[in-house]
C-alpha positions in Angstrom: 112.9 116.7 30.4 115.1 114.8 27.9 119.2 115.9 28.5 120.7 117.7 25.3 123.3 116.1 24.0 126.5 118.9 23.4 130.1 118.7 21.9 132.1 120.2 20.2 132.1 120.9 16.4 135.2 121.5 14.3 133.2 122.5 11.6 131.0 124.9 13.4 134.2 125.5 15.5 131.7 125.7 18.7 129.7 123.8 21.1 126.8 122.3 19.5 123.9 119.6 20.0 124.5 116.6 18.4 122.2 113.0 17.8 123.6 109.8 18.1 123.2 108.0 14.6 123.6 103.9 14.4 125.7 102.8 11.6 126.3 98.8 11.0 129.5 97.3 9.9 132.0 100.0 10.2 135.5 98.7 9.3 138.0 99.0 12.1 141.6 97.9 12.3 142.6 95.9 15.8 146.4 94.8 15.5 146.0 94.8 12.3 143.4 92.8 11.3 139.8 93.9 10.0 136.7 93.8 11.9 133.1 95.1 11.1 131.8 96.8 13.8 128.2 97.9 14.4 129.2 101.9 15.9 126.9 105.1 17.7 128.7 108.4 16.0 127.7 111.8 17.1 126.2 114.0 14.4 126.1 117.6 14.9 122.4 119.0 14.3 123.5 122.3 13.0 125.6 121.3 9.7 125.3 117.5 9.8 129.2 116.8 10.0 130.5 114.1 12.4 131.5 114.8 15.8 134.6 112.8 17.9 132.5 112.0 21.0 135.2 110.6 23.5 132.5 108.2 25.9 130.7 106.7 22.2 134.3 106.2 20.6 135.2 104.3 23.7 132.2 102.4 23.7 132.6 101.4 19.6 136.2 100.7 20.5 135.1 98.6 23.7 132.8 96.7 20.7 136.3 95.8 18.2 138.0 94.6 21.3 135.3 92.3 22.2 135.5 90.8 18.3 139.0 90.3 18.4 138.8 89.0 22.0 136.2 86.4 20.7 138.5 85.5 17.4 141.9 84.9 19.5 140.2 83.1 22.4 140.8 85.7 24.6 138.6 86.7 27.9 136.0 90.0 27.1 135.9 92.5 30.1 132.4 91.3 30.6 133.8 87.3 31.4 136.9 89.3 33.7 134.1 90.7 35.8 132.3 88.0 35.9 135.3 85.9 37.2 136.1 88.5 39.9 132.5 88.9 41.0 132.2 84.8 41.5 135.1 86.0 44.6 133.3 89.0 45.4 137.0 91.3 45.9 137.7 94.4 44.4 139.8 94.9 41.3 142.8 96.0 43.3 142.9 93.0 45.4 142.2 90.8 42.7 145.0 91.9 40.5 147.6 92.1 43.4 146.5 88.3 44.0 147.1 87.3 40.9 150.8 88.7 40.6 149.6 91.6 38.3 149.5 95.3 38.9 147.2 97.2 41.3 145.4 99.0 38.2 145.4 95.9 35.5 142.4 94.4 36.4 140.6 97.5 36.0 142.1 98.4 32.8 140.8 95.2 31.1 137.4 95.5 33.0 137.0 98.9 31.3 137.6 97.4 27.7 141.2 97.2 27.0 142.4 94.3 25.3 143.9 91.5 27.7 147.2 89.9 26.9 147.2 86.3 26.5 149.0 85.7 29.2 146.6 87.5 31.6 143.7 85.5 29.8 145.0 82.0 30.3 145.5 82.8 34.0 142.2 84.2 34.4 140.9 80.9 32.5 142.3 78.7 35.6 141.1 81.2 38.0 137.6 80.3 37.4 138.3 76.8 39.0 138.7 78.2 43.0 141.2 75.2 43.5 143.5 76.8 40.7 142.3 80.3 42.2 144.0 78.9 45.6 147.5 77.5 43.6 148.0 81.2 42.2 147.2 83.0 45.5 149.8 80.7 46.8 152.4 82.1 44.1 151.6 85.2 45.0 150.8 85.7 48.7 154.0 87.9 49.3 151.9 90.5 47.5 149.4 90.7 50.0 149.0 92.0 53.5 149.0 88.6 55.8 145.6 89.6 56.8 144.4 89.8 53.2 145.8 86.9 52.3 144.7 84.9 55.0 141.0 86.3 54.3 141.0 85.7 50.7 142.3 82.0 51.2 139.6 81.2 53.4 136.9 82.5 51.1 138.3 80.3 48.3 138.8 77.4 50.7 135.6 77.5 51.5 134.4 77.7 47.9 136.7 74.3 47.2 134.6 72.1 49.7 132.8 71.0 49.3 132.7 72.2 45.6 128.9 72.8 45.0 127.0 74.7 42.1 126.5 78.4 42.8 123.3 79.4 41.7 123.9 83.0 42.0 126.8 82.7 39.5 124.7 80.5 37.4 122.4 83.4 37.3 125.2 85.8 36.6 126.6 84.3 33.4 122.7 83.6 32.3 121.9 87.0 32.3 125.0 88.1 30.5 124.6 85.4 27.9 121.0 87.0 27.8 122.2 90.5 27.4 124.7 89.4 24.5 121.8 87.4 22.3 119.7 90.3 23.0 116.0 90.6 23.1 114.1 88.1 20.3 115.1 88.8 16.7 116.2 87.3 13.4 119.8 86.8 14.8 118.7 84.9 17.6 116.0 83.0 15.8 113.2 84.8 17.7 113.9 83.3 20.6 115.2 84.6 24.3 117.7 82.6 25.4 116.9 79.3 27.3 118.9 78.3 29.5 116.9 75.2 30.6 117.0 74.2 26.5 120.8 74.6 26.6 121.2 72.0 29.0 118.4 69.7 27.7 120.1 69.8 24.6 123.5 69.8 25.3 122.6 66.8 27.7 120.5 64.9 25.1 123.5 65.7 22.4 126.1 64.1 24.3 124.4 61.0 25.4 123.0 59.9 22.0 126.6 60.8 20.9 128.1 58.3 23.1 124.9 55.7 22.9 124.5 55.4 18.9 128.2 56.3 17.8 130.5 56.0 21.0 132.0 59.0 21.5 133.0 59.4 25.0 133.4 63.0 24.4 132.5 65.8 21.9 135.5 68.1 20.8 134.4 71.7 21.2 134.5 72.8 17.4 131.9 69.8 16.4 129.7 70.7 19.6 129.8 74.0 18.1 128.8 72.9 14.8 126.0 70.5 16.0 124.6 73.5 17.7 124.4 75.5 15.0 122.6 72.8 13.0 120.0 71.9 15.5 119.3 75.6 16.0 118.6 76.1 11.8 116.8 72.8 11.2 114.4 74.0 14.4 113.8 77.3 13.2 113.0 75.9 9.5 110.3 73.8 10.8 109.1 76.4 13.5 109.9 79.6 12.8 111.8 80.3 15.9 115.0 78.7 17.4 115.1 75.8 19.9 117.4 77.9 22.6 118.0 81.3 21.0 121.4 81.3 20.5 123.3 84.4 18.5 125.7 82.9 15.9 128.6 85.0 14.6 130.8 84.3 11.3 134.3 83.5 11.7 136.4 81.8 9.5 136.1 78.4 11.5 132.3 78.8 10.8 129.2 79.9 12.5 130.3 80.2 16.4 128.0 81.4 19.5 128.9 85.1 20.5 130.9 85.0 23.3 130.9 81.4 23.0 133.7 80.8 25.8 130.9 82.2 28.5 128.6 79.4 27.1 130.9 76.4 27.9 131.5 78.1 31.6 127.8 78.2 32.1 127.6 74.8 31.1 130.9 73.5 33.3 129.1 75.4 36.2 125.6 74.0 36.0 127.3 70.5 36.2 126.1 69.7 32.6 129.7 69.0 31.6 133.4 68.6 32.5 136.2 70.1 30.2 139.5 69.3 29.5 141.9 70.8 27.1 144.6 68.7 25.4 148.0 70.8 24.1 149.4 68.6 21.2 151.9 71.7 21.2 151.2 73.9 17.9 147.3 73.6 18.6 145.1 72.0 21.3 141.7 70.3 21.2 139.3 71.4 24.2 137.0 68.0 24.9 133.6 68.2 26.2 132.2 65.4 28.7 128.9 65.0 29.7 128.5 64.6 33.6 126.0 62.5 35.6 123.3 65.2 35.4 121.7 64.0 32.0 118.3 65.3 32.7 116.8 66.3 29.0 113.1 66.0 30.2 112.2 69.4 29.3 112.6 68.3 26.0 109.4 67.6 23.9 109.4 64.7 21.4 109.2 67.2 18.3 112.7 68.7 19.9 114.6 65.3 20.4 113.0 64.4 16.7 114.8 67.6 15.4 118.0 66.5 17.3 118.0 62.8 16.1 117.4 64.1 12.7 120.7 66.3 12.6 122.7 63.6 14.1 121.7 60.9 11.9 122.6 63.4 8.8 126.0 65.1 10.2 127.4 61.7 12.3 130.0 60.4 12.6 131.9 63.5 11.0 135.3 65.2 11.6 135.5 68.7 12.4 136.8 69.9 9.0 133.6 68.1 7.3 131.1 70.3 9.5 133.4 73.0 9.1 132.8 73.2 5.0 128.8 72.3 5.4 128.6 75.7 7.4 130.4 77.6 4.8 128.2 76.5 1.8 125.3 77.7 3.9 123.7 80.8 2.7 123.3 82.5 6.1 126.8 82.1 6.7 127.9 83.3 2.8 125.7 86.1 2.9 127.0 87.7 6.4 130.4 89.6 6.7 133.3 88.5 9.1 132.8 88.8 12.8 128.9 89.7 12.0 126.2 88.2 13.7 124.4 85.7 11.3 120.7 86.0 10.6 118.5 82.9 11.1 116.2 83.8 8.1 117.9 82.6 4.2 
């Protein structure tokens, strides 16, 4: 038997049954900034008024926080959970080992916006060798037994550093969940990890061979993914990889793109280096020796080659201005997924 939803309606002054109504692009202000969030709202079955439902409101707020986190390069709740599960430890131990209060990780995994300092530390922690350094700094917060067991666990992950297939699977499932089932927002293509690896390998190798680029700045790499996916869609009516892009001020950006980059790093497709220039920083992507792109067909390689012939060599501002002129981008509200169709 289907469970009936019941909550208190202020208008009726009584407990009533309600239905859940989906509403798209509801404006919310988060830390003074405007974001447009797809929300679920409880509606009274008796009078039709909106009902405040705590569970639904928390879920809506979490969606808004995720948009804010993406815009400000903060880790989302899903990314924090993935990093902790990489080490197989509970929230309390993880939090204390990082030098934070016992409930800090729990709060952020539940959807609260992480601070920049916490987010930056966790980005380091994705590397076991970096986590070991942080653990040493905070060993006094743990019992000797917990410290020793955790140190042994991390050390085993460092020597030798191998690809953790279970972790790759976890990342892949998060990305598939984020991009969703085949729809107009991912080019009617379920996310294909093998195609992502192959396209990235081929793309970086061709940039090196034909244009002398030893690396790609992350922003240019993302723009090239957009051009490749949309060009492939225009020819074949479905995307090549199945990436969902979101409209940000700097142009189309893959939803939760930091997970995508981490996925490529953990799969040993790329190495990643952040160069700090004071007020700004550049993120450089280098192709590792793993450059297998045998899963690409001749037609798929041709699409990538055509995009490179048209777009390279170009700087970030030039590519960004081209994406801004795209009708798909223009016709989408800020922070919303971009439809592949014109």
